[in-house]
N, C-alpha and C positions, 0 to 999 in steps of 0.2 A: 638890363632889358630882357635878356634871355630868361632870367629867373621870374620876372613878372609874367611873361608869356606862358611859361610852364605852369605857374600857379593858376592862371585863368583857365588853362586847358583842363587842369585837375578838377577845378570847381565846376566847370561845364559838364565834365564827365559824370561827376557825382550827382549833379542835378538831374541829368538825363536818366541815370540809373534809378534815382528816387522816384521820378515821375513814372518810369516804366513799371516799377514795383507797385506804386500806388494804383496805377491803372489796372495792373494785373490783379491786385487784391480786390478792387471794386468789381472787375469783370467776373472774378471767380465767386464773389460773395452774393451778388444780386443779378448779374447778367445771365443771359441765356447760355453763354458758353460754359459757365461753371456748372449749371444745372445739367446740360447735356453730358458733360464729362462725368458727373456723379452718376447719371443714369446708365451710362455705357460702361462704367468700370465693372470688371468681372467680380462676382462674389467670391469671398475667401472660402477655400475648401478646407474643412477640418483636417489637421495633420493625421495621417495614418488611415483615414477612412478609405480613400481611393486605393492606397497600396494594399490595405487589408482585403478589399473586395477582389483586387487582382490576384492576391496570394491565394484566396479561397478558390478562385476560378482555375488557378494553376495546380490545385491539389491533385495528387494522383488518385487512382481508383481505390487504393486501399484506404486512404483517408475518407473518401466519400462513402465507402462501404461501412466504415466504422461509425461515421456520422449517421448513416441511415439506421444503424443498430441502436442509436440513442446516446452514443458517446459524444462529448464535446470535441471540437476540432483540436483544441490544445491537448486534451487527454490522448487523442488519437496520435497526434504528432509525438508526444512523449513516449507512448507505447512503442511506436515504430522506431524511435531513436534508441530506446533502451533495450530493444530486441535486435539491435544491429541491423536496422532496416529490414526486419523480418516480414513474415506473412501476416495476413489478417488473423489467422488462428493463433499465432504466437502473440500478437498484440492483445487479443482478447484474453488469452491466458495470463499475460503479464498484468493487465488491468485487474482481472479477477483475483490474482494472487496478492497484489500490492495495494489495491483500493482500500483506504481506511487505515493502512499500516505504514505506508511509505509516503512521506511528504511530497515526493516528486510526482506521485500519482494524483494529480489535481487538475482543476480546470483553469488554473492561473496561466497567464500568457507565457507561452513557451518560447524561449530564445535558445536556439541550438548552440551548444558550447563550441568555442573555437577549436580547430584541429590541434591536437597535442603534438608536441615535439617528440622525437624518439625517446628522449630521456624521461619526459613526462608520462608517455604511454607505458614505458617500462615500470616507472614508479607506481602508476595507477594499477597496472596488472599485478605487481607484487602486493599492493595493498588489498586488492580484491582476493588474492590467494590467501593472504593472512586472515582477512575477515571470514573467508570460507572455512579455513582451518579452525578458527575460533568457534564458528557456528557448528561445525561438525563435532568438535570436542564437547560443546554444550549439549548437543543432541545425544552424543554417546553417554555422557554422564547422566542425562535424564533417563535414557533407556536402561542404564545400569541400575538406577534407583528403582525403576519400575520392575526390573527383573528381580532385584533383591526383595522388594515388597511382595512380589508374586511367590518367591521362594518361602518367605516368612508365612504368607497366607497358606500356601500349600503345606508347609510343615505343621502349622496349627491344625489344619484339616486332617492331616494324616495322624497327628497325635490324638485328635478327638475320635477319629475312627478306631484307632488302636485301643483307646480307653473304653470305648463302647463295646468293642469285641471282647475285651477282658472282662468287663462287667457281665456281659451275656454268658461268657464261659463260666464264671463263678456262679452265676445264677443257675445254669444247667447242672453244675456240680452239686449245688445245694439241693436242687430238686431230685437229682439222682440219689443222693444220700438219704433223703427223706423217703423216697420210694423203696430203697433197700431196707431201711428200718421197718417200714410197714410190712414188707414181705417177711422179714425176720420175725417180727412179732406175730404175724399170722401163722408162720410155721411153728413157732413155740406153742401157740394156743392149740394148734391141731394136735401136736404131740402130747400135750398135757391132757387133752380130752381123751385121747386113746389110752393113756396110762390110767386115768380114772375109770374107764370102762373095763380095763383088765382087772383092776382091783375089785371091782364089784363082782 
């Protein structure tokens, strides 16, 4: 008897649930209640739009100043980050130096890197020092090549000047010798004429 009562109770419960569900579906599909719910439901806000606006409103004066100078917000944030939260002048100098050469100097969305652990900061500092040393060595080699090229050019110019001076010296010697010969010939002619006059 107890099992029969429990089965009837279960069936009654299922039936009630089914009717409630059906009525709810009809009410939501064609009734005024469903229409009101659809009209009053808040519109979905695109993810990131509201936060992006709030972030821009919270930008400090340096970012706003850089934006007023024509730089994008992301490029301004990158410049301030890579100048260790520097001044506007430092940020402008960083952009001018790295624009077009450093991929980090771009208008792409900027996500501030997470704070480094002491070990990571030490490793990064050592890497920066290594890169700076390599860059300095390359610059020194390039300067040495320029100096060597300048020495070669200067040597060639000096050799050309010395050769020109030697040519001019030889030319003066030839001219001097020709002038001396003319003077000797003139002196001989004069003496010969005097001798001829004495004989007469």
